[in-house]
Legacy VTK file of the C-alpha trace (Angstrom):
# vtk DataFile Version 3.0
C-alpha trace
ASCII
DATASET POLYDATA
POINTS 624 float
-0.863 18.660 18.856
1.454 15.955 17.499
4.663 18.369 15.696
6.888 15.587 14.739
7.111 14.091 11.393
4.467 11.504 11.263
5.972 7.884 11.221
3.510 4.860 9.066
3.684 1.615 8.649
2.257 -0.584 5.990
2.267 -4.198 7.077
1.034 -7.415 5.440
1.165 -10.460 6.961
0.721 -13.963 5.521
-0.267 -15.843 3.448
-1.820 -15.030 0.310
0.332 -15.367 -3.208
3.932 -13.571 -3.649
3.334 -12.467 -6.934
3.682 -9.626 -7.095
4.288 -6.279 -4.411
0.827 -5.231 -2.422
-0.940 -2.776 -4.881
-3.170 -1.238 -2.505
-0.081 -0.585 -0.738
1.263 1.315 -3.326
-2.127 3.036 -3.934
-1.799 4.358 -0.478
1.486 5.440 -0.683
0.899 7.722 -3.708
-2.455 9.996 -1.986
0.721 9.968 0.706
2.935 12.029 -0.834
2.315 15.608 -0.331
1.755 14.696 3.308
4.514 15.474 6.024
4.914 11.567 6.967
7.962 8.810 7.196
6.314 5.798 5.131
7.590 2.052 5.686
6.173 -0.882 4.738
7.078 -4.306 5.874
5.298 -7.693 3.900
6.235 -10.400 5.948
5.033 -12.922 3.206
8.339 -12.324 2.177
9.521 -13.940 4.818
7.068 -16.192 5.160
4.680 -17.132 2.626
4.133 -21.823 2.871
1.610 -21.480 6.062
-1.714 -22.715 5.610
-4.386 -21.949 8.802
-7.608 -22.592 6.956
-9.706 -24.847 4.641
-12.753 -23.734 3.038
-14.149 -27.627 2.887
-14.544 -29.547 6.249
-15.582 -33.655 5.872
-19.503 -32.494 6.568
-19.971 -29.241 5.781
-18.799 -25.812 3.818
-16.555 -23.259 6.305
-18.165 -19.703 6.063
-15.307 -17.505 4.996
-17.017 -14.535 7.484
-14.008 -15.388 10.487
-12.924 -19.089 9.833
-10.055 -19.132 12.611
-12.249 -17.507 15.492
-10.894 -20.822 17.723
-7.526 -19.905 17.213
-8.244 -16.204 17.434
-9.902 -16.223 20.633
-7.607 -18.417 22.266
-4.357 -16.437 21.548
-6.310 -13.205 22.552
-6.814 -14.686 26.029
-3.827 -15.333 26.393
-2.555 -11.813 25.458
-5.258 -10.531 28.107
-4.242 -12.880 30.397
-0.420 -11.932 30.114
0.670 -15.573 28.756
2.834 -16.280 25.491
0.567 -16.307 22.727
1.304 -19.721 21.818
1.159 -21.099 24.689
-1.489 -24.033 25.518
-2.601 -23.696 22.113
-2.405 -27.637 21.486
-6.616 -28.534 22.333
-7.784 -25.911 20.662
-5.586 -26.670 17.242
-6.863 -30.072 17.690
-10.273 -28.971 18.010
-10.019 -27.039 15.322
-8.863 -29.102 12.770
-10.818 -32.270 13.643
-13.252 -31.432 10.934
-10.634 -30.294 8.381
-8.054 -31.486 5.868
-5.028 -29.809 8.375
-2.108 -31.025 10.038
-2.159 -31.047 13.951
2.060 -30.403 13.534
2.594 -28.120 10.529
-0.542 -25.546 11.721
1.234 -25.616 15.185
4.942 -25.336 13.726
3.241 -22.325 11.437
1.621 -20.774 14.178
4.935 -20.749 16.228
6.945 -19.337 12.996
5.437 -16.160 12.309
5.456 -15.272 15.904
9.235 -15.798 15.632
9.162 -13.751 12.714
7.171 -10.909 14.155
9.182 -10.795 17.257
12.394 -10.593 14.963
11.061 -7.480 13.412
8.862 -5.668 16.243
11.349 -3.452 17.235
11.462 -1.529 13.740
7.484 -1.730 13.517
7.087 0.154 17.435
9.305 2.926 15.977
5.590 4.159 13.938
3.033 6.575 15.273
0.132 4.702 13.163
0.307 0.837 11.639
-1.139 0.140 9.401
-2.627 -3.544 8.703
-3.775 -4.787 5.064
-6.369 -7.488 5.973
-7.331 -11.064 3.726
-9.463 -13.679 5.284
-6.481 -15.319 4.778
-3.780 -13.572 7.197
-6.348 -12.368 9.570
-4.773 -14.526 11.874
-1.219 -13.160 11.790
-2.775 -9.428 11.674
-4.337 -9.946 14.881
-1.032 -12.217 16.495
1.314 -9.108 15.493
-0.876 -6.579 16.180
-1.167 -8.037 19.892
2.609 -7.837 20.230
2.950 -4.542 18.842
0.458 -3.656 21.918
2.379 -5.650 24.298
6.235 -3.555 23.012
3.895 0.372 22.666
1.317 0.302 24.263
0.018 3.918 22.464
0.770 2.792 19.547
-2.480 3.243 16.543
-3.789 0.217 15.062
-5.623 0.490 11.664
-7.250 -2.661 10.845
-8.763 -2.504 6.279
-8.256 -4.467 3.132
-10.821 -7.327 2.116
-11.965 -9.117 4.737
-12.275 -6.070 7.018
-14.684 -4.030 4.432
-16.613 -7.361 3.914
-16.787 -8.782 7.188
-18.645 -6.580 10.265
-18.144 -8.987 12.306
-14.406 -9.348 12.065
-14.604 -5.444 12.512
-16.223 -5.714 15.782
-14.215 -8.066 16.960
-10.998 -6.741 16.505
-12.035 -3.148 17.848
-13.817 -3.983 20.728
-11.262 -6.163 21.741
-8.776 -3.811 21.444
-6.645 -5.150 19.034
-7.013 -2.513 16.360
-8.429 1.381 17.312
-10.315 1.830 13.638
-11.389 0.034 11.094
-11.086 0.953 7.112
-14.497 0.397 5.263
-13.558 0.158 0.897
-11.535 2.429 -0.496
-8.673 3.666 1.674
-7.256 6.893 0.541
-8.854 9.732 1.473
-9.709 7.363 4.822
-6.324 7.168 5.359
-5.411 11.541 5.180
-8.690 12.059 7.179
-6.988 9.426 10.277
-3.492 11.647 9.783
-5.249 14.444 10.293
-7.115 13.131 13.730
-3.827 11.930 15.026
-2.381 15.527 14.283
-4.557 17.578 15.896
-4.906 14.745 18.674
-8.628 14.443 18.062
-10.745 11.588 18.017
-10.712 9.401 15.340
-14.142 10.551 13.913
-12.710 9.744 10.095
-15.763 9.310 7.095
-15.188 5.187 5.727
-14.454 3.647 8.829
-15.720 1.899 12.310
-14.905 3.043 15.502
-15.830 1.365 18.811
-16.633 4.137 21.915
-15.642 1.587 25.252
-17.700 3.892 27.052
-20.784 4.292 25.697
-20.056 0.433 24.329
-21.500 1.381 20.985
-19.722 1.155 17.250
-20.342 3.608 15.031
-19.741 4.275 11.328
-18.609 7.257 9.005
-19.583 6.276 5.427
-17.875 7.866 3.276
-18.670 9.171 -0.469
-16.781 7.327 -3.752
-13.923 8.353 -4.748
-12.842 10.116 -8.280
-10.558 7.954 -8.933
-9.266 9.527 -12.416
-8.273 12.313 -10.066
-6.129 10.246 -8.154
-2.134 9.220 -8.275
-0.482 7.116 -10.020
0.321 4.107 -7.442
3.559 4.110 -5.825
6.127 1.324 -5.248
9.203 3.125 -4.137
8.565 2.000 -0.232
7.923 -1.657 -1.411
11.107 -3.822 -1.483
10.856 -4.766 -5.432
13.579 -7.230 -5.621
12.514 -9.464 -2.930
9.142 -10.161 -5.304
8.797 -12.964 -8.504
10.046 -11.817 -11.855
12.154 -8.998 -10.010
10.248 -5.317 -11.503
9.135 -6.080 -14.529
5.465 -6.486 -13.846
3.545 -4.856 -11.345
-0.075 -4.797 -10.335
-2.673 -1.953 -11.851
-6.583 -1.368 -11.655
-8.573 0.309 -14.488
-11.706 -0.115 -12.756
-13.009 -0.610 -8.735
-16.505 -1.751 -8.602
-18.038 -4.451 -11.315
-21.260 -3.837 -12.978
-22.419 -7.473 -12.636
-23.928 -8.088 -9.262
-23.000 -12.304 -8.985
-25.599 -13.312 -6.181
-22.227 -15.488 -4.289
-19.981 -12.784 -4.849
-18.736 -9.752 -1.750
-15.836 -8.244 -4.049
-18.124 -5.732 -5.823
-19.993 -4.165 -2.197
-16.348 -3.413 -1.530
-16.049 -1.149 -4.400
-19.358 -0.016 -4.844
-20.221 1.800 -6.738
-18.524 1.098 -10.484
-16.068 3.971 -11.836
-13.696 3.811 -14.303
-10.518 5.260 -14.921
-9.838 6.817 -19.010
-8.394 4.638 -21.282
-5.365 7.325 -22.163
-4.802 7.675 -17.981
-4.104 4.057 -17.681
-1.578 4.431 -20.418
-0.184 7.014 -18.963
0.177 5.419 -15.860
1.861 1.911 -17.118
4.282 3.978 -18.802
5.162 5.442 -15.231
5.843 2.843 -13.609
7.673 1.389 -16.617
9.820 4.693 -16.493
10.246 4.565 -12.622
10.434 0.862 -11.531
11.028 -1.058 -15.301
7.879 -2.707 -15.298
6.224 -3.420 -18.835
3.883 -5.967 -17.709
0.829 -5.475 -15.781
-1.324 -7.880 -13.681
-4.838 -5.596 -13.670
-6.496 -6.712 -10.575
-10.201 -5.558 -12.076
-12.972 -7.877 -11.609
-13.256 -7.846 -15.284
-11.691 -5.990 -17.740
-14.385 -6.135 -20.418
-16.992 -4.222 -18.113
-17.121 -2.015 -21.257
-16.229 -3.635 -24.800
-16.015 0.289 -26.156
-13.520 0.900 -24.104
-11.574 -2.149 -24.053
-11.286 -0.889 -27.676
-10.375 2.311 -27.003
-7.984 0.790 -24.998
-6.008 -1.455 -27.060
-5.905 1.345 -29.880
-3.818 3.744 -28.566
-1.564 0.490 -27.321
-1.555 -0.074 -30.690
-1.253 2.911 -32.045
1.574 4.441 -30.036
3.404 0.924 -30.307
4.085 0.309 -26.878
5.651 -2.567 -25.743
3.477 -3.619 -22.860
2.544 -7.175 -22.198
-0.985 -7.017 -19.454
-3.541 -9.422 -18.263
-6.192 -9.856 -15.880
-9.613 -10.973 -15.544
-12.904 -10.669 -18.259
-16.236 -11.939 -18.532
-17.151 -14.249 -21.057
-18.340 -11.747 -22.914
-15.840 -12.504 -26.012
-15.499 -12.202 -30.023
-12.421 -13.995 -31.561
-11.435 -11.057 -33.247
-11.460 -8.358 -30.629
-9.276 -11.219 -28.877
-6.633 -10.706 -31.602
-6.613 -7.245 -31.813
-6.366 -7.098 -27.571
-3.713 -10.177 -28.130
-2.259 -7.533 -31.138
-2.015 -4.687 -28.529
-0.205 -6.786 -25.742
-2.557 -9.008 -24.184
-0.623 -12.590 -23.036
-3.262 -14.098 -20.987
-6.787 -13.605 -19.572
-9.088 -15.351 -17.185
-13.158 -15.654 -16.871
-15.262 -16.898 -14.124
-17.013 -19.657 -15.972
-18.259 -21.019 -12.710
-20.504 -23.281 -14.238
-22.324 -24.670 -17.824
-25.323 -25.318 -16.293
-28.129 -22.526 -17.784
-30.156 -23.324 -13.945
-26.764 -22.593 -11.803
-26.183 -19.693 -13.989
-29.158 -18.300 -13.315
-28.988 -18.778 -9.510
-25.513 -16.975 -9.397
-27.284 -14.121 -11.178
-24.400 -14.512 -14.252
-26.574 -12.973 -17.134
-24.318 -15.337 -19.256
-25.202 -18.246 -21.016
-23.552 -21.778 -21.550
-22.633 -20.433 -25.208
-21.304 -17.190 -24.073
-18.783 -18.906 -21.719
-17.852 -21.511 -24.658
-17.696 -18.896 -27.235
-15.413 -16.912 -25.321
-13.008 -20.228 -24.678
-13.223 -20.811 -28.372
-12.089 -16.650 -28.584
-9.342 -16.692 -26.210
-7.368 -20.296 -27.183
-8.395 -19.766 -31.027
-5.590 -17.278 -30.791
-3.536 -18.924 -28.782
-3.904 -16.648 -26.299
-3.019 -18.575 -22.806
-6.724 -18.714 -20.520
-7.482 -19.883 -17.258
-11.010 -20.467 -16.108
-12.490 -20.655 -13.186
-15.307 -22.574 -11.462
-17.367 -23.284 -9.007
-18.109 -26.821 -7.465
-20.396 -27.274 -5.206
-22.872 -24.324 -5.755
-26.143 -25.253 -3.707
-28.688 -27.612 -6.178
-25.953 -28.796 -8.167
-27.160 -31.991 -9.598
-24.661 -34.617 -10.306
-25.753 -34.403 -14.036
-24.830 -30.842 -14.044
-21.017 -31.927 -12.698
-20.828 -34.847 -15.258
-22.076 -32.310 -18.042
-18.984 -29.958 -17.251
-16.211 -32.590 -17.491
-17.114 -33.787 -20.665
-17.219 -30.457 -21.819
-14.265 -29.258 -20.076
-12.629 -32.537 -21.484
-13.103 -32.211 -25.129
-12.211 -28.512 -24.869
-8.793 -29.972 -23.163
-8.171 -32.347 -26.142
-8.559 -29.695 -28.642
-6.898 -27.102 -26.552
-4.382 -28.887 -24.192
-1.349 -26.129 -24.149
-3.756 -22.849 -23.692
-6.275 -23.841 -21.401
-5.518 -24.132 -17.275
-9.005 -25.469 -15.481
-8.988 -23.433 -12.364
-11.618 -24.968 -9.358
-12.708 -23.502 -6.072
-15.367 -25.058 -4.066
-18.252 -23.004 -3.443
-17.746 -20.684 -0.438
-20.709 -19.035 1.756
-19.162 -15.304 1.585
-20.717 -12.210 4.053
-23.178 -9.647 2.627
-22.842 -11.300 -0.312
-26.460 -11.448 -1.990
-26.919 -14.966 -1.412
-25.704 -14.440 2.290
-29.231 -13.011 2.845
-31.650 -15.222 1.088
-30.085 -18.876 2.210
-33.030 -19.923 1.836
-33.792 -19.588 -1.677
-31.117 -21.737 -1.636
-31.892 -24.241 0.744
-29.077 -23.712 3.587
-28.948 -22.870 6.532
-26.331 -22.017 9.036
-24.263 -23.746 11.655
-22.966 -21.816 14.266
-19.734 -22.314 16.945
-20.197 -24.279 19.851
-20.559 -23.075 23.424
-17.212 -23.679 24.205
-15.915 -21.220 21.334
-18.213 -18.253 22.339
-17.946 -18.907 26.473
-14.101 -18.578 25.474
-14.286 -14.500 26.026
-17.403 -13.358 27.579
-16.798 -10.032 26.425
-17.135 -10.946 23.067
-19.814 -13.204 23.130
-22.362 -11.077 21.473
-20.387 -10.825 18.516
-18.847 -14.854 18.488
-22.983 -15.802 18.689
-23.270 -14.461 15.428
-20.426 -15.627 13.475
-21.770 -18.889 11.852
-18.935 -21.417 11.288
-20.106 -23.078 8.421
-23.015 -23.939 6.394
-25.294 -26.916 5.709
-27.227 -27.671 2.703
-26.943 -29.314 -0.589
-24.732 -30.472 -1.920
-22.708 -31.946 0.577
-19.171 -31.803 1.486
-18.094 -35.050 0.443
-20.059 -34.700 -2.401
-17.895 -31.603 -3.407
-14.686 -33.154 -2.216
-15.052 -36.296 -4.490
-16.035 -33.740 -7.703
-13.467 -31.849 -7.103
-10.554 -34.888 -6.692
-12.874 -35.654 -9.797
-12.081 -32.684 -11.777
-8.225 -32.490 -9.838
-7.513 -36.274 -11.545
-8.599 -35.509 -14.912
-7.317 -32.511 -15.416
-4.028 -31.932 -13.528
-1.518 -33.741 -16.650
-2.023 -30.252 -18.218
-0.145 -28.214 -16.159
2.892 -31.028 -15.380
3.389 -31.416 -18.981
4.452 -28.212 -19.687
1.081 -26.041 -19.727
1.737 -23.011 -22.490
0.006 -20.531 -19.928
3.071 -20.111 -18.477
5.654 -21.344 -21.048
4.478 -19.319 -23.791
4.063 -16.622 -21.059
8.010 -16.782 -20.676
9.156 -17.420 -23.710
6.756 -13.910 -24.461
7.887 -12.154 -21.344
11.818 -12.832 -22.519
10.911 -11.607 -26.140
9.842 -7.920 -24.373
12.446 -7.918 -22.344
15.460 -8.092 -24.608
13.198 -4.969 -26.372
13.766 -3.134 -23.404
17.414 -2.781 -23.017
17.715 -0.008 -20.667
15.999 -2.492 -17.754
18.555 -5.116 -18.832
21.858 -3.439 -17.728
22.360 -4.379 -14.367
20.157 -7.952 -14.664
21.741 -11.292 -14.533
20.956 -14.602 -17.274
21.182 -18.042 -16.169
20.135 -21.072 -18.398
20.507 -23.601 -15.810
16.738 -24.205 -14.714
15.695 -24.167 -18.351
15.096 -25.888 -21.171
18.945 -25.403 -22.148
21.092 -28.229 -21.308
25.109 -28.142 -21.788
27.645 -27.836 -24.899
29.181 -30.011 -26.409
32.240 -30.263 -29.141
30.556 -31.204 -32.928
34.327 -32.459 -34.657
31.992 -32.441 -38.245
31.047 -28.441 -37.709
35.101 -27.825 -37.485
33.642 -23.713 -38.306
31.230 -24.063 -36.349
32.461 -26.164 -33.208
29.581 -25.981 -30.842
26.218 -27.084 -29.641
23.615 -26.767 -27.391
22.270 -30.409 -26.627
19.145 -31.298 -25.190
18.855 -35.422 -24.348
21.376 -36.244 -26.699
20.235 -34.617 -28.799
21.817 -31.487 -31.083
19.002 -28.328 -30.353
21.445 -25.702 -31.760
24.894 -25.256 -33.329
26.737 -22.242 -32.228
29.787 -20.607 -33.300
32.505 -19.720 -31.299
31.950 -16.313 -29.723
28.179 -17.566 -29.267
30.150 -20.158 -27.227
31.907 -17.474 -25.397
28.816 -15.620 -25.153
27.192 -18.725 -23.591
29.321 -19.513 -21.101
29.235 -16.309 -19.871
25.863 -16.744 -18.870
25.357 -18.210 -15.762
23.547 -15.593 -13.558
27.298 -14.134 -11.863
27.951 -11.629 -14.815
25.553 -8.482 -15.194
24.479 -8.234 -19.375
26.162 -4.929 -18.827
29.628 -6.481 -17.828
28.931 -9.314 -20.917
28.544 -6.493 -23.087
32.246 -4.929 -21.895
34.137 -8.368 -21.739
32.382 -9.357 -25.097
33.985 -5.935 -26.588
37.237 -6.697 -25.548
37.440 -10.526 -26.352
36.857 -9.938 -29.832
37.952 -6.107 -30.396
34.407 -5.156 -31.134
32.653 -1.908 -29.836
30.260 -1.768 -26.753
27.306 -1.114 -29.210
28.766 -3.693 -31.943
28.734 -6.139 -28.765
25.346 -5.267 -27.648
23.649 -6.188 -31.184
25.303 -9.423 -31.542
24.348 -10.549 -27.598
20.937 -9.599 -28.525
20.716 -11.718 -31.242
22.098 -14.628 -30.094
19.755 -14.457 -26.977
16.616 -13.581 -29.520
17.650 -17.122 -31.507
17.724 -18.677 -28.896
14.168 -17.807 -28.025
13.522 -18.645 -31.888
14.287 -22.081 -30.571
12.525 -22.565 -27.937
15.812 -22.103 -25.127
14.761 -20.439 -22.597
16.641 -18.389 -20.178
16.372 -16.927 -16.283
16.979 -13.349 -15.938
17.528 -12.570 -12.168
LINES 1 625
624 0 1 2 3 4 5 6 7 8 9 10 11 12 13 14 15 16 17 18 19 20 21 22 23 24 25 26 27 28 29 30 31 32 33 34 35 36 37 38 39 40 41 42 43 44 45 46 47 48 49 50 51 52 53 54 55 56 57 58 59 60 61 62 63 64 65 66 67 68 69 70 71 72 73 74 75 76 77 78 79 80 81 82 83 84 85 86 87 88 89 90 91 92 93 94 95 96 97 98 99 100 101 102 103 104 105 106 107 108 109 110 111 112 113 114 115 116 117 118 119 120 121 122 123 124 125 126 127 128 129 130 131 132 133 134 135 136 137 138 139 140 141 142 143 144 145 146 147 148 149 150 151 152 153 154 155 156 157 158 159 160 161 162 163 164 165 166 167 168 169 170 171 172 173 174 175 176 177 178 179 180 181 182 183 184 185 186 187 188 189 190 191 192 193 194 195 196 197 198 199 200 201 202 203 204 205 206 207 208 209 210 211 212 213 214 215 216 217 218 219 220 221 222 223 224 225 226 227 228 229 230 231 232 233 234 235 236 237 238 239 240 241 242 243 244 245 246 247 248 249 250 251 252 253 254 255 256 257 258 259 260 261 262 263 264 265 266 267 268 269 270 271 272 273 274 275 276 277 278 279 280 281 282 283 284 285 286 287 288 289 290 291 292 293 294 295 296 297 298 299 300 301 302 303 304 305 306 307 308 309 310 311 312 313 314 315 316 317 318 319 320 321 322 323 324 325 326 327 328 329 330 331 332 333 334 335 336 337 338 339 340 341 342 343 344 345 346 347 348 349 350 351 352 353 354 355 356 357 358 359 360 361 362 363 364 365 366 367 368 369 370 371 372 373 374 375 376 377 378 379 380 381 382 383 384 385 386 387 388 389 390 391 392 393 394 395 396 397 398 399 400 401 402 403 404 405 406 407 408 409 410 411 412 413 414 415 416 417 418 419 420 421 422 423 424 425 426 427 428 429 430 431 432 433 434 435 436 437 438 439 440 441 442 443 444 445 446 447 448 449 450 451 452 453 454 455 456 457 458 459 460 461 462 463 464 465 466 467 468 469 470 471 472 473 474 475 476 477 478 479 480 481 482 483 484 485 486 487 488 489 490 491 492 493 494 495 496 497 498 499 500 501 502 503 504 505 506 507 508 509 510 511 512 513 514 515 516 517 518 519 520 521 522 523 524 525 526 527 528 529 530 531 532 533 534 535 536 537 538 539 540 541 542 543 544 545 546 547 548 549 550 551 552 553 554 555 556 557 558 559 560 561 562 563 564 565 566 567 568 569 570 571 572 573 574 575 576 577 578 579 580 581 582 583 584 585 586 587 588 589 590 591 592 593 594 595 596 597 598 599 600 601 602 603 604 605 606 607 608 609 610 611 612 613 614 615 616 617 618 619 620 621 622 623
């Protein structure tokens, strides 16, 4: 029986985008708030995020997103088992690994060494925990394994739990880490109740027979899975970000991730995300808004990124959600993914309620491919949704799959021509995002490859035999998928799209520019969150100040490219000079009141008016 205070440590390894703190960890922290546990979190993305160890595309074939870094993983585990440094003798493995991948040998080798050094620096703190839980993605699977192995070396009796998308969606990944002893247990799907059961089992010193997990019996040499019942998400608590260092993330803590649903009603054939959250469930609109208020109160967040597969799974739900936001006149900004099912009138209403940008998975305009993907959307639906968002001046990102099986050259050219016309019409509102076709385990098409003219290519004998104890698992892991179109055709088509449409990012694409202005406007209306922030004009559009002889009463002007942008008074010049990212908002108010013999309330009002006037003239500033 463990009577001491239980110490739990959540770990997120690089790399995936460092836009915001991890929502999954925050959900687990909120569920554990009433337990007698000491919680700590380490997000290694804050220390190193510029790494790239795999690519979706090779020069010949498309890699299967099952265990894409398998050779590197097996070589590192072999070093660990033989008592060597994890990074010893990797040159040959790295060389073999990248020979068909557009990756740099020297950068990959240095990335692996750098991550190991960073892990070593934090290992002492991690080893103080009783249980360490890793959130695992396909992009950080290798580094999660490295961290686990180093922890095992430091503290043999530590309990390591793996969860997250890679573990939930890839059975081979689960089996690999369990049989190799990298993890003691893997959580499949939702983790709230599973983690609670893990804590109870640990305290009772009982084997982990926990619902919603997979484990491995070393004596019987069998895997066993305990299925779990889906949670009623309306009974869950608001995500708790208090254990995370919010100041380390972009935009400080004004934006936080949130969810309104788990799962997806529309099962696209190429997607496996919906299986992780099956079945589809939706929070009540009022509960979501109550959470937004709570996160605004506790962390000053007023912009929310919804991680849902799609926000418009239910149009009546979306209408009710926007109605409440409008009725309560809440100054929140929000955005996320949508299905191509949108009218202009609804888009306008959503914008009034705080929608600041949107994303749609268009994938293709080809009727045949849309049917093959099981998108349940027609080309006309896609075009109508794009027009609905862009015509009301909402920034929109559209995602596209390049190289889906049986995509013809005419399918590709038709899509290219449609986007060319749309970009001409909406150059500052439309972002075209492209991704190569990816075959993912547990997706519907993975189970029916012959229907798509695809075959799997397995790893070679050298990799299969690297660790004999897991040969049976490695034999089942596919390396790549072969079939139409070939990888070289996909690469050429992706280059064509990038070369055609990259320019609209480079000239100041409204997806970010417009968002920054809206973000700053809402920030100024939320005064209580500004007091400890700093304002800086250096990195944005505003340039220097110059004396203007022909304006004796207003003798200063903000200039850009030698052209007068905005004539300002002496008091406004004083305020401008204080905005150098050194003084806080509160300190500027105090100095302004003292310099011009005004009350703090008067000075605050004048300063806010000055900043809003700058925004009216498209002079943006940085909040830090």
